[in-house]
Residue, then its C-alpha position, 0 to 999 in steps of 0.5 A: m315077541l308073541r306075547q306083544a303080538i297078542c296084546i296089539s291084537g287084543m287092543l285092536l279088537l277092544m278098539s274096533c268094538g267101541n265104534g260100532t265097527g265090530g263084536g256088535y257091541v253098542s255103547p249105552l249112549d248109541a243105544l239111546i240115540q237109536q232108541d230116540e231116533g226110532e221114536i222120532n221116525t215113528a212120530l213123523i209117520q203119525y204126523r203124516n197120517s193124523p188129519t190135523c195140523n197140531d197133532p201131539s207127534i209134532l211135540t215128540v219130534t220137536g222135543m226130542t230133537a231138541v234134546i239130541g241136538s243140543d243136550p250136553e249131558a245126554y248127547n254131546s258126551g261123545t266125540f265130536q263126530t257123534t255130536l255132529n251126527n246127532r245135530l245132523f239127524s235132528a235138523d234133517a227130521l225137522n225138515r221132514l216134519a216141516g215138509a210133512a206139515m206143507a204136504k198136509g196144508c199146514r202152512e204154519v207149523a211148516r213155515d215155523t219149523y223151516l225157520s227153526v232149522i234155518t236159525e238154529y243150525t248155523g255153520t257150514a256142516y249144516a249148510a245143506l240142510r238149511q238150504r233145504a229148508q229155504i227151499g221148503l219156504d220159497d216153495l211155501r210162499a210160492a204156493p197159493a194159500s187155498v191150496t189143499p193137499a191131495p187126497k191119499s189114493p186108497r190102497p189096492v184090496k188084496s183078494 
């Protein structure tokens, strides 16, 4: 009886390790996803701070979100929930890229990116992200084409 209880406890402990809730274990797939998400977030910051509309960081964001969102070998080998989370992150990153492009006055980049979210992320799970993209498109259409983005306010200098 004691042996059976120890075996069951061990199995439960091992099961909790695989989902990231116990023991600090991160699967190789989860580590790869976390690394790529970090690179995407860094590229989004670089794009926001870049003076041009076609900064190379766009390719980092669009390329990596395409891989995370659709590559069955690299990312979709996990559970359904893992795959869904990857695609949700990808669509959100594209919406953030489009928003950054719109704030910079890069209308074509913003429009094309919002449209890609609307057309590529179908299904009820992505409805809120598509709606966010549609609102961005509506805002883009409503804004006059000649509006330039506001300059960044200088940061206060510490004495």
